A tleap script that builds the chain and sets N, CA, C and O, in Angstrom:
source leaprc.protein.ff14SB
mol = sequence {
  NMET TYR LYS PRO THR VAL LYS PRO GLN SER
  VAL VAL ILE ASN SER ALA VAL SER SER SER
  ASN TRP ILE THR VAL ASP HIE ASN GLN ASN
  PRO PHE ASN ILE GLY PHE GLY VAL VAL LYS
  ALA GLY GLY GLY ASP ILE THR TYR THR VAL
  ARG HIE THR PHE ASN ASP VAL ASP GLY GLY
  GLY VAL ILE THR GLU PHE ASP HIE SER THR
  VAL SER GLY LYS THR THR SER VAL ASP GLY
  ASN TYR ALA PHE PRO VAL TRP ALA VAL ARG
  LEU VAL THR THR ALA VAL SER GLY SER ALA
  THR ALA SER LEU PHE LEU ILE GLN GLY CGLY
}
set mol.1.N position { 134.013 75.641 43.759 }
set mol.1.CA position { 132.980 76.505 43.216 }
set mol.1.C position { 131.642 76.132 43.868 }
set mol.1.O position { 131.298 74.955 43.972 }
set mol.2.N position { 130.910 77.134 44.295 }
set mol.2.CA position { 129.602 76.916 44.920 }
set mol.2.C position { 128.560 76.523 43.885 }
set mol.2.O position { 128.463 77.142 42.825 }
set mol.3.N position { 127.780 75.492 44.193 }
set mol.3.CA position { 126.667 75.089 43.336 }
set mol.3.C position { 125.418 75.011 44.195 }
set mol.3.O position { 125.446 74.380 45.252 }
set mol.4.N position { 124.326 75.631 43.778 }
set mol.4.CA position { 123.107 75.552 44.574 }
set mol.4.C position { 122.590 74.120 44.637 }
set mol.4.O position { 122.802 73.331 43.716 }
set mol.5.N position { 121.914 73.796 45.728 }
set mol.5.CA position { 121.356 72.462 45.915 }
set mol.5.C position { 120.331 72.156 44.841 }
set mol.5.O position { 120.372 71.087 44.231 }
set mol.6.N position { 119.424 73.065 44.606 }
set mol.6.CA position { 118.428 72.912 43.551 }
set mol.6.C position { 118.748 73.957 42.496 }
set mol.6.O position { 118.805 75.149 42.796 }
set mol.7.N position { 118.958 73.516 41.263 }
set mol.7.CA position { 119.261 74.459 40.197 }
set mol.7.C position { 118.112 75.443 40.036 }
set mol.7.O position { 116.958 75.082 40.266 }
set mol.8.N position { 118.406 76.683 39.645 }
set mol.8.CA position { 117.324 77.640 39.417 }
set mol.8.C position { 116.277 77.052 38.481 }
set mol.8.O position { 116.610 76.456 37.457 }
set mol.9.N position { 115.023 77.223 38.839 }
set mol.9.CA position { 113.931 76.680 38.045 }
set mol.9.C position { 112.892 77.755 37.829 }
set mol.9.O position { 112.797 78.716 38.593 }
set mol.10.N position { 112.108 77.578 36.771 }
set mol.10.CA position { 111.037 78.535 36.518 }
set mol.10.C position { 109.856 77.836 35.866 }
set mol.10.O position { 110.010 76.821 35.187 }
set mol.11.N position { 108.680 78.396 36.085 }
set mol.11.CA position { 107.445 77.928 35.460 }
set mol.11.C position { 106.654 79.147 35.027 }
set mol.11.O position { 106.757 80.208 35.642 }
set mol.12.N position { 105.859 79.000 33.965 }
set mol.12.CA position { 105.020 80.085 33.462 }
set mol.12.C position { 103.584 79.596 33.383 }
set mol.12.O position { 103.324 78.490 32.909 }
set mol.13.N position { 102.658 80.415 33.845 }
set mol.13.CA position { 101.229 80.106 33.731 }
set mol.13.C position { 100.555 81.244 32.984 }
set mol.13.O position { 100.794 82.418 33.269 }
set mol.14.N position { 99.707 80.884 32.020 }
set mol.14.CA position { 99.010 81.911 31.244 }
set mol.14.C position { 97.549 81.549 31.006 }
set mol.14.O position { 96.956 81.998 30.025 }
set mol.15.N position { 96.964 80.751 31.878 }
set mol.15.CA position { 95.540 80.443 31.743 }
set mol.15.C position { 94.872 80.501 33.114 }
set mol.15.O position { 95.505 80.242 34.137 }
set mol.16.N position { 93.603 80.840 33.120 }
set mol.16.CA position { 92.877 81.022 34.379 }
set mol.16.C position { 92.723 79.696 35.116 }
set mol.16.O position { 92.636 78.633 34.501 }
set mol.17.N position { 92.691 79.777 36.417 }
set mol.17.CA position { 92.487 78.640 37.310 }
set mol.17.C position { 93.372 77.474 36.867 }
set mol.17.O position { 92.886 76.424 36.446 }
set mol.18.N position { 94.647 77.683 36.971 }
set mol.18.CA position { 95.624 76.700 36.555 }
set mol.18.C position { 96.705 76.591 37.618 }
set mol.18.O position { 96.819 77.455 38.488 }
set mol.19.N position { 97.489 75.539 37.546 }
set mol.19.CA position { 98.611 75.408 38.469 }
set mol.19.C position { 99.785 74.767 37.751 }
set mol.19.O position { 99.607 73.968 36.831 }
set mol.20.N position { 100.972 75.122 38.176 }
set mol.20.CA position { 102.178 74.531 37.605 }
set mol.20.C position { 102.402 73.160 38.237 }
set mol.20.O position { 101.744 72.791 39.210 }
set mol.21.N position { 103.335 72.425 37.669 }
set mol.21.CA position { 103.786 71.203 38.325 }
set mol.21.C position { 104.511 71.579 39.609 }
set mol.21.O position { 104.984 72.706 39.760 }
set mol.22.N position { 104.592 70.641 40.519 }
set mol.22.CA position { 105.336 70.870 41.752 }
set mol.22.C position { 106.827 70.935 41.443 }
set mol.22.O position { 107.332 70.167 40.624 }
set mol.23.N position { 107.525 71.851 42.098 }
set mol.23.CA position { 108.981 71.911 42.051 }
set mol.23.C position { 109.468 71.352 43.387 }
set mol.23.O position { 109.330 71.994 44.429 }
set mol.24.N position { 110.037 70.151 43.341 }
set mol.24.CA position { 110.535 69.523 44.554 }
set mol.24.C position { 111.861 70.161 44.934 }
set mol.24.O position { 112.724 70.375 44.083 }
set mol.25.N position { 112.019 70.463 46.217 }
set mol.25.CA position { 113.236 71.101 46.707 }
set mol.25.C position { 113.933 70.160 47.694 }
set mol.25.O position { 113.357 69.152 48.105 }
set mol.26.N position { 115.151 70.483 48.067 }
set mol.26.CA position { 115.925 69.653 48.982 }
set mol.26.C position { 115.562 70.028 50.415 }
set mol.26.O position { 116.119 70.967 50.983 }
set mol.27.N position { 114.615 69.278 50.994 }
set mol.27.CA position { 114.152 69.607 52.347 }
set mol.27.C position { 115.190 69.262 53.416 }
set mol.27.O position { 115.010 69.618 54.580 }
set mol.28.N position { 116.271 68.578 53.043 }
set mol.28.CA position { 117.345 68.247 53.990 }
set mol.28.C position { 118.458 69.288 54.003 }
set mol.28.O position { 119.370 69.205 54.826 }
set mol.29.N position { 118.396 70.257 53.112 }
set mol.29.CA position { 119.433 71.291 53.033 }
set mol.29.C position { 119.452 72.107 54.322 }
set mol.29.O position { 118.399 72.484 54.836 }
set mol.30.N position { 120.647 72.380 54.845 }
set mol.30.CA position { 120.774 73.163 56.075 }
set mol.30.C position { 121.881 74.193 55.891 }
set mol.30.O position { 123.033 73.792 55.726 }
set mol.31.N position { 121.606 75.481 55.908 }
set mol.31.CA position { 120.270 76.058 56.066 }
set mol.31.C position { 119.438 75.866 54.795 }
set mol.31.O position { 119.974 75.652 53.707 }
set mol.32.N position { 118.127 75.946 54.960 }
set mol.32.CA position { 117.196 75.607 53.894 }
set mol.32.C position { 117.234 76.609 52.735 }
set mol.32.O position { 117.467 76.208 51.594 }
set mol.33.N position { 117.014 77.879 52.994 }
set mol.33.CA position { 117.238 78.982 52.050 }
set mol.33.C position { 116.673 78.839 50.639 }
set mol.33.O position { 117.371 78.373 49.739 }
set mol.34.N position { 115.442 79.226 50.442 }
set mol.34.CA position { 114.872 79.334 49.098 }
set mol.34.C position { 114.448 80.777 48.878 }
set mol.34.O position { 113.729 81.357 49.691 }
set mol.35.N position { 114.895 81.340 47.786 }
set mol.35.CA position { 114.414 82.646 47.359 }
set mol.35.C position { 113.627 82.459 46.077 }
set mol.35.O position { 113.974 81.623 45.243 }
set mol.36.N position { 112.562 83.242 45.921 }
set mol.36.CA position { 111.780 83.136 44.689 }
set mol.36.C position { 111.217 84.483 44.310 }
set mol.36.O position { 111.099 85.385 45.140 }
set mol.37.N position { 110.871 84.605 43.043 }
set mol.37.CA position { 110.199 85.796 42.540 }
set mol.37.C position { 109.144 85.375 41.549 }
set mol.37.O position { 109.326 84.406 40.811 }
set mol.38.N position { 108.046 86.094 41.527 }
set mol.38.CA position { 107.004 85.887 40.527 }
set mol.38.C position { 106.933 87.164 39.709 }
set mol.38.O position { 106.776 88.258 40.253 }
set mol.39.N position { 107.051 87.012 38.393 }
set mol.39.CA position { 107.041 88.155 37.491 }
set mol.39.C position { 105.751 88.135 36.684 }
set mol.39.O position { 105.455 87.167 35.983 }
set mol.40.N position { 104.992 89.215 36.793 }
set mol.40.CA position { 103.767 89.396 36.003 }
set mol.40.C position { 104.164 90.076 34.706 }
set mol.40.O position { 104.888 91.071 34.716 }
set mol.41.N position { 103.686 89.535 33.580 }
set mol.41.CA position { 104.007 90.110 32.272 }
set mol.41.C position { 102.762 90.094 31.394 }
set mol.41.O position { 101.752 89.480 31.738 }
set mol.42.N position { 102.850 90.774 30.260 }
set mol.42.CA position { 101.758 90.787 29.294 }
set mol.42.C position { 100.669 91.773 29.656 }
set mol.42.O position { 100.665 92.354 30.742 }
set mol.43.N position { 99.738 91.953 28.718 }
set mol.43.CA position { 98.609 92.850 28.942 }
set mol.43.C position { 97.496 92.126 29.671 }
set mol.43.O position { 97.343 90.912 29.531 }
set mol.44.N position { 96.733 92.851 30.434 }
set mol.44.CA position { 95.643 92.244 31.188 }
set mol.44.C position { 96.024 92.044 32.646 }
set mol.44.O position { 97.038 92.557 33.119 }
set mol.45.N position { 95.198 91.295 33.336 }
set mol.45.CA position { 95.378 91.080 34.775 }
set mol.45.C position { 95.539 89.600 35.077 }
set mol.45.O position { 95.035 88.741 34.353 }
set mol.46.N position { 96.253 89.320 36.160 }
set mol.46.CA position { 96.411 87.946 36.626 }
set mol.46.C position { 96.458 87.959 38.150 }
set mol.46.O position { 97.049 88.857 38.751 }
set mol.47.N position { 95.845 86.980 38.761 }
set mol.47.CA position { 95.877 86.815 40.214 }
set mol.47.C position { 96.480 85.445 40.489 }
set mol.47.O position { 96.060 84.444 39.908 }
set mol.48.N position { 97.473 85.406 41.383 }
set mol.48.CA position { 98.191 84.154 41.619 }
set mol.48.C position { 98.579 84.002 43.085 }
set mol.48.O position { 98.539 84.950 43.869 }
set mol.49.N position { 98.955 82.778 43.421 }
set mol.49.CA position { 99.417 82.427 44.756 }
set mol.49.C position { 100.563 81.432 44.622 }
set mol.49.O position { 100.522 80.550 43.764 }
set mol.50.N position { 101.579 81.567 45.459 }
set mol.50.CA position { 102.617 80.549 45.567 }
set mol.50.C position { 102.191 79.619 46.692 }
set mol.50.O position { 101.839 80.070 47.782 }
set mol.51.N position { 102.224 78.323 46.423 }
set mol.51.CA position { 101.808 77.325 47.413 }
set mol.51.C position { 102.930 76.337 47.681 }
set mol.51.O position { 103.809 76.132 46.844 }
set mol.52.N position { 102.888 75.728 48.863 }
set mol.52.CA position { 103.858 74.707 49.228 }
set mol.52.C position { 103.152 73.542 49.896 }
set mol.52.O position { 101.996 73.644 50.306 }
set mol.53.N position { 103.874 72.429 49.997 }
set mol.53.CA position { 103.353 71.251 50.675 }
set mol.53.C position { 104.468 70.601 51.478 }
set mol.53.O position { 105.653 70.775 51.194 }
set mol.54.N position { 104.053 69.850 52.485 }
set mol.54.CA position { 104.988 69.072 53.285 }
set mol.54.C position { 104.908 67.591 52.905 }
set mol.54.O position { 105.620 66.763 53.473 }
set mol.55.N position { 104.044 67.261 51.947 }
set mol.55.CA position { 103.856 65.882 51.503 }
set mol.55.C position { 104.792 65.545 50.350 }
set mol.55.O position { 105.175 66.418 49.572 }
set mol.56.N position { 105.155 64.267 50.249 }
set mol.56.CA position { 105.947 63.778 49.128 }
set mol.56.C position { 105.059 63.798 47.886 }
set mol.56.O position { 104.137 62.991 47.768 }
set mol.57.N position { 105.330 64.709 46.970 }
set mol.57.CA position { 104.467 64.871 45.794 }
set mol.57.C position { 104.619 63.733 44.798 }
set mol.57.O position { 103.800 63.602 43.888 }
set mol.58.N position { 105.640 62.914 44.948 }
set mol.58.CA position { 105.835 61.764 44.072 }
set mol.58.C position { 105.376 60.470 44.729 }
set mol.58.O position { 105.501 59.394 44.146 }
set mol.59.N position { 104.844 60.577 45.947 }
set mol.59.CA position { 104.479 59.394 46.710 }
set mol.59.C position { 103.104 58.838 46.417 }
set mol.59.O position { 102.769 57.752 46.890 }
set mol.60.N position { 102.290 59.557 45.641 }
set mol.60.CA position { 100.977 59.056 45.269 }
set mol.60.C position { 99.891 59.239 46.314 }
set mol.60.O position { 98.754 58.829 46.082 }
set mol.61.N position { 100.195 59.830 47.439 }
set mol.61.CA position { 99.189 60.032 48.476 }
set mol.61.C position { 98.492 61.372 48.347 }
set mol.61.O position { 98.636 62.075 47.346 }
set mol.62.N position { 97.734 61.711 49.375 }
set mol.62.CA position { 97.031 62.993 49.424 }
set mol.62.C position { 98.049 64.116 49.626 }
set mol.62.O position { 98.962 64.004 50.445 }
set mol.63.N position { 97.878 65.192 48.872 }
set mol.63.CA position { 98.769 66.349 48.990 }
set mol.63.C position { 97.979 67.499 49.596 }
set mol.63.O position { 96.983 67.950 49.029 }
set mol.64.N position { 98.429 67.964 50.741 }
set mol.64.CA position { 97.819 69.120 51.394 }
set mol.64.C position { 98.650 70.350 51.047 }
set mol.64.O position { 99.857 70.388 51.286 }
set mol.65.N position { 97.984 71.358 50.479 }
set mol.65.CA position { 98.670 72.576 50.048 }
set mol.65.C position { 98.435 73.714 51.028 }
set mol.65.O position { 97.382 73.802 51.660 }
set mol.66.N position { 99.433 74.582 51.144 }
set mol.66.CA position { 99.343 75.775 51.970 }
set mol.66.C position { 99.769 76.975 51.136 }
set mol.66.O position { 100.738 76.893 50.381 }
set mol.67.N position { 99.054 78.085 51.267 }
set mol.67.CA position { 99.445 79.329 50.606 }
set mol.67.C position { 100.659 79.907 51.312 }
set mol.67.O position { 100.757 79.834 52.537 }
set mol.68.N position { 101.584 80.481 50.553 }
set mol.68.CA position { 102.702 81.209 51.141 }
set mol.68.C position { 102.129 82.348 51.985 }
set mol.68.O position { 101.129 82.954 51.604 }
set mol.69.N position { 102.742 82.638 53.108 }
set mol.69.CA position { 102.169 83.612 54.053 }
set mol.69.C position { 102.066 85.026 53.498 }
set mol.69.O position { 101.198 85.781 53.937 }
set mol.70.N position { 102.916 85.416 52.552 }
set mol.70.CA position { 102.844 86.790 52.025 }
set mol.70.C position { 102.636 86.856 50.516 }
set mol.70.O position { 102.397 87.943 49.988 }
set mol.71.N position { 102.717 85.736 49.803 }
set mol.71.CA position { 102.547 85.748 48.353 }
set mol.71.C position { 101.303 84.936 47.998 }
set mol.71.O position { 101.381 83.820 47.483 }
set mol.72.N position { 100.163 85.539 48.294 }
set mol.72.CA position { 98.866 84.908 48.059 }
set mol.72.C position { 97.894 85.965 47.557 }
set mol.72.O position { 97.779 87.036 48.152 }
set mol.73.N position { 97.195 85.671 46.465 }
set mol.73.CA position { 96.242 86.618 45.903 }
set mol.73.C position { 96.906 87.846 45.314 }
set mol.73.O position { 96.314 88.926 45.307 }
set mol.74.N position { 98.118 87.701 44.823 }
set mol.74.CA position { 98.876 88.833 44.271 }
set mol.74.C position { 98.522 89.094 42.813 }
set mol.74.O position { 98.085 88.193 42.098 }
set mol.75.N position { 98.714 90.337 42.382 }
set mol.75.CA position { 98.388 90.737 41.017 }
set mol.75.C position { 99.549 91.449 40.313 }
set mol.75.O position { 99.430 91.820 39.146 }
set mol.76.N position { 100.655 91.639 41.009 }
set mol.76.CA position { 101.835 92.294 40.448 }
set mol.76.C position { 103.057 91.430 40.734 }
set mol.76.O position { 102.962 90.437 41.455 }
set mol.77.N position { 104.201 91.805 40.172 }
set mol.77.CA position { 105.437 91.078 40.443 }
set mol.77.C position { 105.816 91.222 41.910 }
set mol.77.O position { 105.654 92.291 42.499 }
set mol.78.N position { 106.320 90.142 42.496 }
set mol.78.CA position { 106.676 90.146 43.912 }
set mol.78.C position { 107.718 89.060 44.173 }
set mol.78.O position { 107.847 88.112 43.399 }
set mol.79.N position { 108.458 89.207 45.270 }
set mol.79.CA position { 109.396 88.152 45.648 }
set mol.79.C position { 109.122 87.687 47.061 }
set mol.79.O position { 108.394 88.334 47.814 }
set mol.80.N position { 109.713 86.561 47.413 }
set mol.80.CA position { 109.518 86.007 48.747 }
set mol.80.C position { 110.580 84.968 49.027 }
set mol.80.O position { 111.523 84.801 48.254 }
set mol.81.N position { 110.419 84.262 50.153 }
set mol.81.CA position { 111.393 83.233 50.495 }
set mol.81.C position { 110.774 82.181 51.405 }
set mol.81.O position { 109.705 82.374 51.986 }
set mol.82.N position { 111.476 81.076 51.506 }
set mol.82.CA position { 111.176 80.029 52.473 }
set mol.82.C position { 112.440 79.822 53.295 }
set mol.82.O position { 113.481 79.449 52.753 }
set mol.83.N position { 112.355 80.061 54.602 }
set mol.83.CA position { 113.497 79.885 55.491 }
set mol.83.C position { 113.486 78.517 56.156 }
set mol.83.O position { 114.513 78.064 56.663 }
set mol.84.N position { 112.334 77.857 56.158 }
set mol.84.CA position { 112.194 76.568 56.822 }
set mol.84.C position { 111.710 75.530 55.822 }
set mol.84.O position { 111.008 75.870 54.870 }
set mol.85.N position { 112.081 74.255 56.029 }
set mol.85.CA position { 111.831 73.224 55.016 }
set mol.85.C position { 110.374 73.025 54.618 }
set mol.85.O position { 109.471 73.017 55.454 }
set mol.86.N position { 110.179 72.866 53.323 }
set mol.86.CA position { 108.940 72.397 52.706 }
set mol.86.C position { 109.374 71.322 51.715 }
set mol.86.O position { 110.560 71.209 51.404 }
set mol.87.N position { 108.422 70.533 51.217 }
set mol.87.CA position { 108.780 69.455 50.289 }
set mol.87.C position { 108.792 69.941 48.841 }
set mol.87.O position { 109.667 69.568 48.059 }
set mol.88.N position { 107.809 70.779 48.493 }
set mol.88.CA position { 107.693 71.231 47.107 }
set mol.88.C position { 106.925 72.549 47.056 }
set mol.88.O position { 106.199 72.900 47.986 }
set mol.89.N position { 107.101 73.270 45.945 }
set mol.89.CA position { 106.508 74.591 45.744 }
set mol.89.C position { 105.877 74.621 44.360 }
set mol.89.O position { 106.375 73.973 43.439 }
set mol.90.N position { 104.780 75.369 44.201 }
set mol.90.CA position { 104.206 75.566 42.874 }
set mol.90.C position { 103.470 76.893 42.804 }
set mol.90.O position { 103.208 77.535 43.821 }
set mol.91.N position { 103.139 77.293 41.570 }
set mol.91.CA position { 102.429 78.534 41.283 }
set mol.91.C position { 101.007 78.191 40.861 }
set mol.91.O position { 100.796 77.290 40.050 }
set mol.92.N position { 100.032 78.909 41.410 }
set mol.92.CA position { 98.622 78.672 41.104 }
set mol.92.C position { 97.979 79.998 40.718 }
set mol.92.O position { 98.153 80.997 41.414 }
set mol.93.N position { 97.233 80.014 39.607 }
set mol.93.CA position { 96.494 81.208 39.220 }
set mol.93.C position { 95.012 81.010 39.491 }
set mol.93.O position { 94.492 79.899 39.388 }
set mol.94.N position { 94.342 82.094 39.836 }
set mol.94.CA position { 92.901 82.030 40.097 }
set mol.94.C position { 92.102 82.878 39.124 }
set mol.94.O position { 90.887 82.714 39.017 }
set mol.95.N position { 92.769 83.789 38.408 }
set mol.95.CA position { 92.081 84.626 37.416 }
set mol.95.C position { 93.110 85.183 36.443 }
set mol.95.O position { 94.191 85.617 36.843 }
set mol.96.N position { 92.757 85.165 35.151 }
set mol.96.CA position { 93.628 85.720 34.120 }
set mol.96.C position { 92.760 86.404 33.075 }
set mol.96.O position { 91.723 85.876 32.672 }
set mol.97.N position { 93.197 87.597 32.634 }
set mol.97.CA position { 92.521 88.253 31.515 }
set mol.97.C position { 93.570 88.732 30.527 }
set mol.97.O position { 94.710 89.006 30.902 }
set mol.98.N position { 93.184 88.832 29.281 }
set mol.98.CA position { 94.109 89.296 28.254 }
set mol.98.C position { 95.269 88.341 28.076 }
set mol.98.O position { 95.104 87.124 28.154 }
set mol.99.N position { 96.438 88.898 27.837 }
set mol.99.CA position { 97.631 88.086 27.594 }
set mol.99.C position { 98.544 88.016 28.820 }
set mol.99.O position { 99.738 87.751 28.682 }
set mol.100.N position { 98.001 88.249 30.008 }
set mol.100.CA position { 98.815 88.257 31.223 }
set mol.100.C position { 99.390 86.874 31.514 }
set mol.100.O position { 98.735 85.855 31.296 }
set mol.101.N position { 100.618 86.860 32.006 }
set mol.101.CA position { 101.256 85.631 32.461 }
set mol.101.C position { 101.924 85.883 33.810 }
set mol.101.O position { 102.214 87.025 34.168 }
set mol.102.N position { 102.164 84.811 34.549 }
set mol.102.CA position { 102.936 84.876 35.784 }
set mol.102.C position { 104.016 83.826 35.687 }
set mol.102.O position { 103.740 82.673 35.354 }
set mol.103.N position { 105.249 84.217 35.976 }
set mol.103.CA position { 106.401 83.307 35.931 }
set mol.103.C position { 107.016 83.212 37.315 }
set mol.103.O position { 107.337 84.231 37.928 }
set mol.104.N position { 107.181 81.998 37.808 }
set mol.104.CA position { 107.812 81.752 39.104 }
set mol.104.C position { 109.256 81.362 38.869 }
set mol.104.O position { 109.536 80.422 38.124 }
set mol.105.N position { 110.182 82.081 39.503 }
set mol.105.CA position { 111.610 81.775 39.451 }
set mol.105.C position { 112.037 81.405 40.866 }
set mol.105.O position { 111.791 82.161 41.807 }
set mol.106.N position { 112.677 80.246 41.023 }
set mol.106.CA position { 113.004 79.726 42.339 }
set mol.106.C position { 114.437 79.241 42.362 }
set mol.106.O position { 114.895 78.596 41.419 }
set mol.107.N position { 115.160 79.553 43.454 }
set mol.107.CA position { 116.514 79.063 43.626 }
set mol.107.C position { 116.718 78.731 45.096 }
set mol.107.O position { 116.254 79.441 45.989 }
set mol.108.N position { 117.438 77.612 45.322 }
set mol.108.CA position { 117.754 77.189 46.685 }
set mol.108.C position { 119.261 77.094 46.819 }
set mol.108.O position { 119.937 76.527 45.961 }
set mol.109.N position { 119.775 77.643 47.885 }
set mol.109.CA position { 121.202 77.558 48.158 }
set mol.109.C position { 121.408 77.236 49.617 }
set mol.109.O position { 120.514 77.439 50.438 }
set mol.110.N position { 122.570 76.741 49.941 }
set mol.110.CA position { 122.826 76.348 51.324 }
set mol.110.C position { 123.852 77.208 51.978 }
set mol.110.O position { 124.177 77.000 53.147 }
savepdb mol mol.pdb
quit
């Protein structure tokens, strides 16, 4: 039976200028293959970005973040993927009004 390398994970953000915890992925998986979706829910507006890093987020050093090339500054539900290795992924919001939320759903398979 096939089992994904990283079990499906999700995070929800519902406050302005906030970020989720990092979701560490298996950067040694070959092929790498991460699919994700961000679902906007609730009343009001939300602006968010999916970010990744190549740094060990548990290593205690400086973490340099990069915006996903197509999922940055979004205001509606959208999906995307990572075809090449990154160390970790997270969701960041820059503006929220009303009861809007953004949920990141991520799955990695080989």
